[in-house]
C-alpha positions as CSV (number, residue, x, y, z in Angstrom):
1,X,22.1,8.0,1.5
2,X,23.4,10.6,-0.4
3,X,21.7,14.2,-1.3
4,X,19.7,13.6,-4.5
5,X,18.0,10.5,-2.6
6,X,17.9,12.7,0.6
7,X,16.2,15.3,-1.2
8,X,13.4,12.8,-2.7
9,X,12.9,11.4,0.6
10,X,12.7,15.1,1.7
11,X,9.9,16.1,-0.9
12,X,7.7,12.6,-0.1
13,X,7.9,14.2,3.8
14,X,6.7,17.4,2.3
15,X,3.6,16.2,0.7
16,X,2.9,13.5,3.5
17,X,2.7,16.7,6.2
18,X,0.7,19.0,4.3
19,X,-1.9,15.9,3.1
20,X,-2.3,14.8,6.6
21,X,-3.6,17.8,7.9
22,X,-5.9,17.9,4.5
23,X,-7.0,14.2,5.1
24,X,-8.3,15.1,9.1
25,X,-9.9,18.2,7.2
26,X,-11.6,15.6,5.2
27,X,-13.1,13.6,8.0
28,X,-14.0,16.7,10.2
29,X,-16.3,17.6,6.8
30,X,-18.3,14.4,6.8
31,X,-19.9,15.3,10.2
32,X,-20.3,18.8,9.3
33,X,-23.6,19.5,7.7
34,X,-22.1,22.6,6.0
35,X,-19.2,21.0,4.6
36,X,-21.1,18.0,2.4
37,X,-21.5,15.9,5.6
38,X,-22.2,12.2,4.8
39,X,-25.8,11.2,5.1
40,X,-25.5,8.2,7.7
41,X,-29.2,7.2,9.8
42,X,-29.6,9.5,13.1
43,X,-30.9,6.1,14.8
44,X,-28.1,3.7,16.5
45,X,-24.2,3.8,17.2
46,X,-22.6,1.5,14.2
47,X,-22.5,3.8,11.5
48,X,-20.4,6.5,13.4
49,X,-18.8,3.8,15.2
50,X,-17.8,2.4,11.4
51,X,-16.9,5.9,10.2
52,X,-14.6,6.6,13.8
53,X,-12.4,3.3,12.8
54,X,-12.2,4.4,9.3
55,X,-10.8,8.0,10.3
56,X,-8.3,6.5,13.0
57,X,-6.9,4.0,10.5
58,X,-6.3,6.5,7.6
59,X,-5.0,8.9,9.9
60,X,-2.8,6.7,12.0
61,X,0.3,7.0,9.4
62,X,1.7,5.1,6.6
63,X,4.5,6.6,4.3
64,X,1.9,8.4,1.9
65,X,3.9,7.3,-1.1
66,X,0.6,7.5,-3.1
67,X,0.2,11.2,-1.8
68,X,3.7,11.9,-3.0
69,X,3.4,9.7,-6.0
70,X,1.0,11.7,-7.2
71,X,1.5,15.4,-6.8
72,X,4.8,14.7,-8.4
73,X,3.4,13.3,-11.2
74,X,1.5,16.4,-11.4
75,X,4.4,18.3,-11.5
76,X,6.1,16.5,-14.5
77,X,3.9,18.6,-16.3
78,X,3.4,21.9,-14.3
79,X,4.8,23.7,-11.3
80,X,1.2,25.5,-11.0
81,X,-1.5,24.8,-8.2
82,X,-3.5,22.0,-10.1
83,X,-7.1,21.7,-8.7
84,X,-8.3,17.8,-7.6
85,X,-4.9,16.5,-6.6
86,X,-6.1,16.6,-2.9
87,X,-9.6,14.9,-3.8
88,X,-7.4,12.0,-6.0
89,X,-5.5,11.4,-3.1
90,X,-8.2,11.4,-0.5
91,X,-9.4,9.0,-3.1
92,X,-6.6,6.5,-3.5
93,X,-5.5,6.8,-0.1
94,X,-9.4,5.5,1.2
95,X,-8.7,2.8,-1.1
96,X,-5.5,2.0,0.4
97,X,-7.7,1.8,4.0
98,X,-10.3,-0.7,2.9
99,X,-7.4,-2.8,1.9
100,X,-5.8,-2.7,4.7
101,X,-9.1,-3.6,6.8
102,X,-10.0,-6.3,4.5
103,X,-5.9,-7.6,4.6
104,X,-6.3,-7.6,8.4
105,X,-9.6,-9.5,8.2
106,X,-8.1,-12.0,5.9
107,X,-4.8,-12.9,8.2
108,X,-6.5,-12.2,11.9
109,X,-4.4,-9.6,11.8
110,X,-4.2,-8.0,15.6
111,X,-2.1,-4.8,15.0
112,X,-1.8,-2.0,12.0
113,X,0.3,0.9,12.1
114,X,1.5,0.5,15.3
115,X,-2.5,0.1,16.6
116,X,-4.9,-2.2,16.7
117,X,-6.3,-3.4,13.3
118,X,-9.6,-2.6,12.3
119,X,-10.7,-6.3,13.1
120,X,-9.2,-6.4,16.4
121,X,-11.1,-3.2,17.6
122,X,-14.4,-4.6,16.9
123,X,-13.3,-7.6,18.3
124,X,-12.7,-5.9,21.7
125,X,-16.0,-3.9,21.1
126,X,-17.8,-7.4,20.9
127,X,-16.0,-10.3,22.8
128,X,-18.7,-12.3,22.7
129,X,-19.7,-11.6,19.2
130,X,-16.9,-12.3,16.9
131,X,-19.3,-13.0,14.0
132,X,-20.6,-9.6,14.5
133,X,-17.4,-8.3,14.5
134,X,-16.1,-9.9,11.5
135,X,-19.3,-8.0,9.9
136,X,-19.1,-5.0,11.3
137,X,-14.9,-4.9,10.1
138,X,-16.2,-6.3,6.6
139,X,-18.6,-3.3,6.1
140,X,-16.0,-0.6,7.8
141,X,-14.0,-1.8,4.5
142,X,-16.5,-1.7,2.3
143,X,-17.5,2.1,3.6
144,X,-13.7,3.2,3.0
145,X,-14.1,1.8,-0.7
146,X,-17.3,3.8,-1.2
147,X,-16.2,6.7,0.3
148,X,-12.9,6.7,-1.8
149,X,-15.3,7.0,-4.9
150,X,-17.5,9.6,-3.4
151,X,-14.3,11.7,-3.4
152,X,-14.3,12.4,-6.9
153,X,-17.7,12.2,-8.2
154,X,-18.8,15.1,-5.4
155,X,-15.7,17.1,-5.9
156,X,-16.0,20.3,-7.9
157,X,-13.8,19.6,-11.1
158,X,-14.7,19.8,-14.5
159,X,-17.2,17.0,-15.6
160,X,-15.0,15.2,-18.0
161,X,-11.9,15.4,-16.0
162,X,-13.6,13.9,-12.9
163,X,-15.1,11.1,-15.9
164,X,-11.4,10.1,-16.6
165,X,-10.1,9.9,-12.7
166,X,-12.9,8.0,-11.3
167,X,-12.8,5.6,-14.4
168,X,-8.9,5.2,-13.3
169,X,-9.9,4.7,-9.9
170,X,-12.9,2.2,-10.4
171,X,-10.3,0.0,-13.0
172,X,-7.5,0.2,-10.1
173,X,-10.1,-0.8,-7.3
174,X,-11.4,-3.8,-9.5
175,X,-7.6,-5.2,-10.1
176,X,-7.1,-4.6,-6.1
177,X,-9.8,-7.0,-5.4
178,X,-8.2,-9.3,-8.0
179,X,-5.2,-9.0,-6.8
180,X,-6.5,-10.1,-3.4
181,X,-7.9,-12.7,-4.8
182,X,-4.8,-14.3,-6.3
183,X,-2.8,-13.3,-3.2
184,X,-5.3,-16.0,-1.4
185,X,-4.8,-18.9,-4.2
186,X,-1.1,-18.4,-4.5
187,X,-0.4,-20.1,-0.7
188,X,-2.2,-22.4,-1.8
189,X,1.0,-23.5,-3.8
190,X,3.7,-25.1,-1.9
191,X,6.5,-22.5,-3.1
192,X,5.1,-20.5,-6.1
193,X,7.4,-19.1,-8.7
194,X,8.6,-15.8,-8.8
195,X,6.4,-14.9,-11.9
196,X,3.4,-15.6,-10.0
197,X,4.7,-13.4,-7.3
198,X,5.2,-10.7,-9.5
199,X,1.8,-11.3,-10.8
200,X,0.4,-11.0,-7.2
201,X,2.0,-7.6,-6.3
202,X,1.0,-6.2,-10.1
203,X,-2.6,-6.7,-8.8
204,X,-2.7,-6.1,-5.3
205,X,-0.3,-3.4,-5.1
206,X,1.5,-1.8,-7.7
207,X,-1.8,-1.0,-10.0
208,X,-3.3,1.3,-7.2
209,X,-0.1,2.3,-5.6
210,X,2.1,3.4,-8.0
211,X,0.5,3.6,-11.3
212,X,-2.9,5.1,-10.5
213,X,-1.6,8.0,-8.6
214,X,0.6,8.8,-11.2
215,X,-2.5,8.7,-13.8
216,X,-4.3,10.4,-11.3
217,X,-1.7,13.2,-10.9
218,X,-1.2,13.5,-15.0
219,X,-5.2,13.6,-15.5
220,X,-5.2,16.4,-12.7
221,X,-2.8,18.6,-14.4
222,X,-5.0,18.2,-17.5
223,X,-2.6,15.5,-19.6
224,X,-3.9,12.7,-21.4
225,X,-1.6,9.4,-20.0
226,X,-2.6,7.3,-23.0
227,X,0.5,8.0,-25.4
228,X,2.7,7.1,-21.9
229,X,1.0,4.4,-20.9
230,X,4.1,1.4,-21.4
231,X,6.7,3.7,-20.0
232,X,4.4,4.6,-16.6
233,X,3.4,0.9,-16.5
234,X,7.3,-0.4,-16.7
235,X,8.3,2.5,-14.1
236,X,5.0,1.8,-11.7
237,X,5.9,-2.6,-11.9
238,X,9.7,-2.2,-11.2
239,X,8.8,-0.1,-8.3
240,X,6.2,-2.2,-7.2
241,X,8.1,-5.3,-7.1
242,X,11.1,-3.3,-5.4
243,X,8.5,-1.9,-2.7
244,X,6.9,-5.9,-2.1
245,X,10.5,-7.4,-2.3
246,X,11.4,-4.6,0.9
247,X,8.3,-5.1,2.7
248,X,9.0,-9.1,2.7
249,X,12.6,-8.8,3.8
250,X,11.4,-6.1,6.4
251,X,8.6,-8.7,7.6
252,X,11.2,-10.9,8.2
253,X,14.6,-9.3,9.3
254,X,13.2,-5.9,10.4
255,X,12.6,-4.2,13.6
256,X,9.1,-4.4,14.9
257,X,9.2,-1.2,16.4
258,X,9.9,0.2,13.4
259,X,7.4,-1.6,11.5
260,X,4.4,-0.9,13.8
261,X,3.3,-4.8,13.9
262,X,5.4,-8.0,15.1
263,X,8.0,-9.5,12.9
264,X,7.1,-12.6,10.9
265,X,3.5,-11.9,10.2
266,X,4.0,-13.3,6.9
267,X,5.2,-16.7,8.2
268,X,2.8,-16.8,11.2
269,X,0.1,-16.0,8.4
270,X,1.0,-18.9,5.8
271,X,2.1,-15.7,3.4
272,X,4.0,-17.6,0.5
273,X,6.0,-13.8,0.0
274,X,9.3,-13.5,-1.9
275,X,11.4,-14.2,1.9
276,X,9.6,-17.6,2.3
277,X,10.0,-18.8,-1.3
278,X,13.4,-17.9,-1.5
279,X,13.7,-20.0,1.9
280,X,12.0,-22.6,0.9
281,X,14.0,-23.5,-2.0
282,X,17.2,-22.9,-0.4
283,X,16.5,-25.2,2.9
284,X,17.5,-28.3,3.7
285,X,15.1,-31.2,4.5
286,X,15.4,-30.4,8.3
287,X,15.1,-26.5,7.7
288,X,12.4,-27.2,5.3
289,X,10.4,-28.6,8.0
290,X,11.0,-26.0,10.8
291,X,9.2,-23.6,8.3
292,X,6.9,-25.6,7.1
293,X,5.6,-26.5,10.7
294,X,5.7,-22.3,11.0
295,X,4.0,-21.2,8.2
296,X,-0.2,-20.3,9.2
297,X,0.6,-21.3,12.6
298,X,-0.5,-17.7,14.6
299,X,1.1,-19.5,17.8
300,X,4.2,-19.7,16.1
301,X,6.7,-18.7,19.5
302,X,9.6,-15.9,18.8
303,X,12.4,-18.4,19.2
304,X,11.2,-20.4,16.0
305,X,11.0,-17.5,14.4
306,X,14.6,-16.5,14.9
307,X,16.0,-20.0,14.3
308,X,14.0,-19.4,10.9
309,X,15.8,-15.8,10.8
310,X,19.2,-17.2,11.4
311,X,18.6,-19.8,8.8
312,X,17.4,-17.2,6.4
313,X,20.9,-15.7,7.1
314,X,23.0,-18.6,6.6
315,X,21.5,-19.0,3.1
316,X,21.8,-15.3,2.3
317,X,18.2,-15.1,1.8
318,X,18.7,-11.2,3.5
319,X,21.3,-10.4,0.6
320,X,19.6,-12.2,-2.1
321,X,16.1,-10.0,-1.4
322,X,18.2,-6.7,-0.9
323,X,19.7,-7.5,-4.0
324,X,16.9,-8.1,-5.8
325,X,14.9,-5.5,-4.7
326,X,17.7,-3.2,-5.6
327,X,17.9,-4.4,-9.3
328,X,14.0,-3.8,-9.8
329,X,14.8,-0.2,-8.1
330,X,17.8,0.7,-10.5
331,X,15.2,-0.9,-13.5
332,X,12.6,2.0,-12.5
333,X,15.0,4.4,-12.0
334,X,16.6,3.8,-15.3
335,X,13.0,4.2,-16.7
336,X,12.6,8.0,-15.1
337,X,16.0,8.8,-16.3
338,X,14.4,8.6,-20.0
339,X,11.8,11.2,-19.3
340,X,14.3,14.2,-19.1
341,X,14.0,16.5,-21.6
342,X,10.3,15.7,-21.9
343,X,9.3,16.5,-18.2
344,X,10.2,18.9,-15.6
345,X,13.6,18.3,-14.4
346,X,13.1,18.4,-10.6
347,X,9.8,15.7,-10.8
348,X,11.9,13.6,-12.9
349,X,14.6,13.2,-10.3
350,X,11.9,12.9,-7.5
351,X,11.1,9.7,-9.5
352,X,14.3,8.6,-10.8
353,X,15.5,8.5,-6.6
354,X,12.4,7.6,-5.2
355,X,13.0,4.0,-6.2
356,X,16.3,3.7,-4.1
357,X,14.8,5.4,-1.2
358,X,11.9,2.8,-1.1
359,X,13.9,-0.4,-0.9
360,X,16.3,1.6,2.2
361,X,13.4,2.5,4.4
362,X,13.3,0.7,7.5
363,X,9.6,0.2,7.6
């Protein structure tokens, strides 16, 4: 990894470290009467448990790429302190928590970020009442989503700025739900085409994970992003696709210890990912039968998964996916390079080199 890419990674890591402390303080404030305590019923234990699980998953980890993008978008136009960045970062990360909780319900996933998913935490709490566990997990995800909006609306920013940032948040929240819906529909296609996979990625993750942080960062810095909308979307789309292809590569070929979850979860959950689509297209009849027998089979054993992995490597799927992710990353980097001379060079360099780092990560 060259020095410029390492520098981008270091900037992202610095943002993560600062944000994690701020995020923990935010959750502390929700139970502090002197700091904007969240109004919850005084009786019963379920509300406190839901908040505890939202906090636990939120603070457990993640790359905080959205946080880095938000801060660096602001740094495109100013090197000064920008009010509202912390609130925007907390908001977008809570939206991520909402998505993870609901994803794990949909996928029946037991683990997330190296620990139990919220759904399975509730299943342990209520082993004899699965319907209650499911309902509570759904509501915990909803709580994270509403807290995400509350952070912006209760901030001390000027009202016009709050309104603009909240509008971005509401728009990408709706897009994310639409992405979840088309994500489920995608798996009804035996072998979805690449354009459908790109659209799922665009709605389910790109808009809130890449585009929204950039828009929020510029708005917080007092810049109207409207004149730059098309190029920001081109950058976000390329980064989002590169990230998703690499995520799919990691799910099949990555190290479970680094990932914080078992390998092959896409296959076991029946997800027609970029990797699964490529393998279905390349496989012969016997290989396709093996893969189709494993798809949506949560009891698919490790030996079967290893056979599928070997088949994929035999067909060069690992190399094809890596090349596709790299091509999208280079497309994003070229878009960012066009910002030289208009915006601040250190932040432009971050956006240029981040895409390459994002397709070389191991988790």
